[in-house]
VOGU-3710 file (C-alpha; in Angstrom, 3 decimals, decimal comma):
1> mlavrlhgpr> 0,000/0,000/0,000  0,996/3,667/-0,304  1,799/5,604/2,864  3,441/8,909/3,763  6,078/8,629/6,479  8,034/11,299/8,322  11,754/10,515/8,609  12,895/13,786/10,184  12,046/17,512/10,231  10,331/18,400/6,924
11> dlrlerlphp> 11,317/14,978/5,540  8,090/13,350/4,317  8,358/10,440/1,892  5,737/8,615/-0,138  6,528/4,928/0,314  5,113/1,537/-0,524  4,554/-0,586/2,601  3,042/-4,036/3,174  -0,744/-4,296/3,441  -1,633/-4,586/7,161
21> gapgrgqvll> -3,579/-7,838/6,644  -6,660/-9,137/8,406  -7,793/-7,427/11,614  -7,423/-9,105/14,985  -9,889/-9,476/17,816  -11,644/-6,200/18,569  -10,125/-4,588/15,471  -11,268/-3,461/12,049  -9,389/-3,021/8,788  -10,022/0,468/7,427
31> rvrctglcgs> -9,702/1,763/3,897  -8,775/5,355/4,672  -10,526/7,867/2,438  -9,751/11,310/3,869  -7,403/12,893/6,428  -7,302/16,483/7,650  -3,999/18,111/8,544  -3,866/19,366/12,130  -1,641/21,816/13,977  -0,172/18,917/15,941
41> dlhsyldari> 0,798/17,268/12,636  2,605/20,480/11,726  4,561/20,348/14,994  5,702/16,830/14,110  6,500/17,828/10,536  8,564/20,862/11,520  10,333/19,521/14,614  10,054/15,697/14,429  8,461/15,801/17,859  5,346/16,993/19,611
51> gdtpiqgpli> 5,768/18,281/23,147  8,259/15,984/24,824  7,600/13,042/22,485  10,275/12,763/19,768  9,797/10,746/16,604  12,424/8,025/16,889  11,852/6,312/13,547  9,842/6,619/10,328  6,250/7,440/11,257  2,985/7,692/9,317
61> lghemaavie> 1,366/10,973/10,353  -2,330/11,900/10,378  -5,223/11,415/12,771  -8,281/13,368/11,546  -9,737/10,578/9,456  -12,740/9,095/7,722  -12,732/5,590/6,276  -14,696/2,598/5,034  -14,749/-0,672/6,978  -13,126/-3,361/4,821
71> avgpdstdgl> -13,005/-6,219/7,327  -14,113/-6,813/10,898  -12,272/-8,927/13,445  -13,957/-11,139/16,062  -15,772/-9,431/18,954  -15,676/-6,037/17,269  -18,288/-3,420/18,104  -18,252/0,307/17,403  -18,095/3,247/19,813  -21,773/2,753/20,635
81> fqplrpgerv> -21,289/-1,023/21,187  -23,101/-1,936/17,969  -21,847/-4,495/15,405  -19,762/-3,145/12,528  -20,125/-4,393/8,964  -17,856/-4,236/5,909  -18,784/-1,314/3,685  -19,851/1,002/6,510  -18,581/4,579/6,362  -17,070/5,666/9,671
91> avdpaqpchr> -15,489/8,574/11,448  -12,575/7,376/13,546  -11,459/8,617/16,943  -7,643/8,409/16,722  -7,254/7,907/20,471  -6,759/4,331/21,652  -7,319/4,248/25,450  -6,961/0,991/27,323  -10,424/1,285/29,012  -8,974/-0,510/32,061
101> celcerghpn> -6,745/1,929/33,948  -7,702/4,221/36,844  -8,322/7,266/34,630  -10,384/5,319/32,098  -12,457/3,843/34,925  -13,071/7,353/36,269  -14,468/8,451/32,923  -11,377/10,211/31,570  -10,219/8,068/28,618  -8,489/11,137/27,144
111> lcchlgfcgn> -6,111/10,923/30,139  -5,597/7,150/29,874  -2,399/5,956/31,542  -1,613/3,806/28,481  -3,012/5,975/25,705  -2,072/5,198/22,124  -2,708/7,855/19,512  -2,581/7,720/15,718  0,315/9,640/14,233  2,026/10,122/17,605
121> ypyggslcqw> 5,150/7,968/17,940  5,185/4,984/17,909  1,585/4,666/16,670  1,125/5,013/12,912  -1,433/7,443/11,556  -3,905/7,724/8,698  -1,860/9,128/5,796  -1,983/5,727/4,148  -4,439/3,550/2,258  -5,202/0,849/4,851
131> mhmparscfp> -4,791/0,581/8,604  -6,000/-1,334/11,646  -7,930/0,427/14,393  -9,846/-0,660/17,477  -13,460/-1,147/16,425  -14,493/0,847/19,482  -12,853/3,931/17,938  -15,219/3,837/14,945  -18,505/5,707/14,630  -20,775/5,114/11,603
141> vpasldftaa> -21,825/8,345/9,923  -25,124/9,100/8,163  -25,314/9,330/4,384  -25,773/13,100/4,636  -22,149/13,507/5,777  -19,429/13,039/3,173  -15,924/11,807/3,982  -14,620/15,352/4,466  -17,234/16,164/7,096  -16,679/12,784/8,745
151> alleplgvai> -12,935/13,462/9,061  -13,611/16,918/10,500  -15,668/15,408/13,320  -12,336/14,865/15,078  -11,400/18,574/15,411  -15,065/19,312/16,136  -14,827/16,848/19,040  -11,740/18,646/20,365  -13,658/21,927/20,176  -16,679/20,431/21,978
161> havdfarlrv> -14,437/19,249/24,816  -12,856/22,698/25,127  -16,253/24,406/25,217  -17,396/21,928/27,864  -14,471/23,119/29,997  -15,345/26,750/29,258  -18,773/26,338/30,903  -20,233/29,030/28,684  -23,715/30,329/29,441  -26,177/32,383/27,428
171> ghsaailgag> -24,943/35,969/27,407  -21,408/35,168/28,539  -18,637/37,072/26,825  -15,630/35,204/25,461  -12,319/35,689/23,707  -10,732/33,085/21,436  -7,062/33,549/20,632  -6,306/31,866/17,333  -8,605/31,570/14,315  -7,276/28,272/13,032
181> pigllilqla> -9,703/25,385/12,481  -9,990/24,582/16,206  -10,506/28,226/17,154  -13,117/28,678/14,425  -14,981/25,558/15,542  -14,862/26,756/19,170  -16,316/30,053/17,932  -19,238/28,308/16,227  -19,957/26,265/19,357  -19,638/29,288/21,653
191> rlagadpvfv> -22,204/31,120/19,545  -24,484/28,063/19,657  -24,157/28,134/23,450  -25,380/31,760/23,444  -22,085/33,541/24,121  -22,035/37,171/22,972  -19,809/38,949/22,214  -17,078/36,502/21,183  -13,795/38,233/20,297  -11,425/36,345/17,989
201> tdklpwrlkl> -7,774/37,297/17,513  -5,409/36,231/14,755  -2,757/37,617/12,398  -4,241/36,193/9,195  -6,983/38,402/7,715  -8,674/35,637/5,710  -9,181/33,610/8,878  -10,609/36,621/10,686  -13,028/37,059/7,792  -14,359/33,571/8,522
211> aqkwggvpir> -14,548/34,427/12,225  -16,681/37,443/11,398  -18,891/35,334/9,119  -19,584/32,970/12,028  -20,463/35,714/14,501  -17,111/36,623/16,043  -15,687/40,079/16,622  -12,397/39,971/14,678  -9,215/41,512/16,077  -6,058/41,468/13,993
221> cdhedavrrv> -3,504/41,140/16,753  -0,507/42,185/14,672  -2,188/45,518/13,856  -3,611/46,466/17,249  -3,249/45,633/20,934  -5,799/42,844/21,355  -5,805/43,030/25,165  -6,496/46,749/25,098  -9,232/46,288/22,483  -11,037/43,655/24,565
231> sketrgrgvd> -10,724/45,846/27,668  -12,198/48,794/25,798  -15,056/46,760/24,306  -15,961/45,316/27,719  -15,539/48,674/29,537  -12,612/47,358/31,554  -14,401/44,267/32,829  -12,822/41,610/30,612  -14,483/38,489/29,274  -16,080/35,675/31,224
241> vaieaawage> -14,041/33,048/29,399  -10,776/33,328/27,475  -9,776/30,371/25,290  -6,247/30,064/23,930  -6,289/28,095/20,662  -3,061/29,273/19,023  0,572/28,292/19,465  2,150/31,710/19,769  4,359/32,149/22,833  2,498/35,107/24,310
251> saaqaaemar> -1,089/34,084/23,591  -1,701/32,341/26,932  -0,551/35,419/28,849  -2,732/37,631/26,638  -5,733/35,384/27,275  -5,205/35,740/31,024  -5,118/39,530/30,656  -8,416/39,444/28,739  -10,276/37,394/31,350  -12,357/39,152/33,989
261> lggrlvlvgi> -11,906/38,852/37,745  -12,962/35,340/38,674  -13,035/34,319/35,005  -11,986/31,104/33,278  -8,936/30,493/31,133  -8,974/27,413/28,884  -5,699/26,431/27,187  -6,189/24,345/24,055  -3,245/25,168/21,767  0,060/23,282/21,799
271> pgddrvelkh> 3,044/25,664/22,062  5,995/24,912/19,819  8,528/25,260/22,645  6,432/23,128/25,049  6,141/25,998/27,535  3,282/28,095/28,896  4,091/31,485/30,373  1,660/33,591/32,411  2,063/36,679/34,511  1,561/35,233/37,968
281> starrkglti> 0,107/38,381/39,520  -2,524/38,622/36,794  -3,741/35,057/37,239  -3,525/35,174/41,047  -5,126/38,555/41,642  -7,928/37,778/39,240  -8,500/34,398/40,883  -8,623/32,756/37,467  -9,729/29,171/37,010  -7,156/27,754/34,568
291> vlsrrmkhvy> -7,937/24,552/32,690  -5,757/22,724/30,179  -7,848/20,821/27,652  -6,526/17,513/26,334  -8,318/16,177/23,267  -11,845/14,899/24,020  -13,929/12,280/25,749  -16,932/10,431/24,292  -18,170/13,313/22,137  -18,393/11,794/18,644
301> prairlaeqg> -22,153/11,149/18,943  -22,669/14,838/19,795  -20,395/15,929/16,958  -22,278/13,739/14,470  -25,642/15,189/15,534  -24,394/18,778/15,238  -22,970/18,133/11,773  -26,010/16,180/10,564  -28,344/18,955/11,702  -26,232/21,592/9,956
311> rvdldglvsh> -25,629/23,479/13,199  -21,895/23,769/12,487  -20,227/24,577/9,179  -17,481/22,043/8,553  -17,133/22,411/4,780  -16,523/26,145/5,207  -13,212/25,387/6,910  -11,717/23,520/3,964  -9,459/25,652/1,779  -7,252/23,059/0,039
321> rfplrraaea> -7,302/19,408/-1,079  -4,407/17,187/-2,104  -4,095/13,540/-3,120  -2,011/11,293/-0,874  0,924/11,333/-3,282  1,193/15,133/-2,822  1,030/15,073/0,991  4,511/16,617/1,340  3,341/19,572/-0,746  0,236/19,864/1,422
331> felnaayrdr> 2,328/20,022/4,607  4,707/22,612/3,175  1,839/24,883/2,118  0,122/24,534/5,495  3,313/25,130/7,495  4,058/28,302/5,507  0,442/29,560/5,779  0,449/30,262/2,044  -2,433/30,759/-0,350  -5,003/31,762/2,307
341> vvkvmvda> -4,837/28,308/3,875  -7,306/27,368/6,609  -7,833/23,603/6,498  -6,029/21,131/4,264  -7,537/17,735/3,435  -5,623/14,781/1,970  -7,562/12,163/-0,003  -6,218/8,609/-0,050
//
């Protein structure tokens, strides 16, 4: 089969690898159809690591995926404990928790002590034609959702989890730092939750245009002081919730400055240098509740309903498409933020 493997920083190679074969117990064989490129993939591409996890050998990247079930192993049921059948179209949660450790038992599979994750070393990802996955990670999608929308359920799930942490209420004010795909999905969900106003900061004007389209108040942070603008717009009060969804070094500190006294700060983005810096006196004197959001829990059913009902715009995020054989070109364009890029999809 064809697969795209990372061998080092910016070193992606299209290779021919053995077919993975029949699935084992509790597994399915997937024919991957579509993968979205994520900011975490860009970290791996640029640095051959993500956080403190280095890539120690050739690795297939990719985790935002949609696929078709080709074969089903014994004792294999989907994420809703229903039988899976060959030919079914599925969205796939890339996380592979053990479902047996203390954190899984407490209802936090995203914090599993033995978590495997597609495209995060040593677990291969979805930029390939076929792969094995736990059947429990698969969620059948309705006919109304195409493969692109099904793949984008993964970032939508991450956004749902972040908004759950934000505890937004009708009439709450919010600030979202970063108008990438996750930030834009958080914006759509915040508006659905009744938040108003929702300020959105970014340096890329075409992304801010989308933020405005979806009800955000755009702030181009390289042209004006975003903290001062939010303070002015809220008459010095600040916002109820500030959500950091970028990977700029100063964005977490800026989010803390934007939050009101007693407000909430939700950190979603992954910083390139693996550090978070805040002004201690700001966070302490404001009595901020600070939450770091890691991926998602069991939110795919919610994401599917929102997409099926048309309550979120997933297609509007997609700016570029590439075939699998041009994945290296796709990564280079995305990493350079060229050609008004927002979301890049790779079709296998």
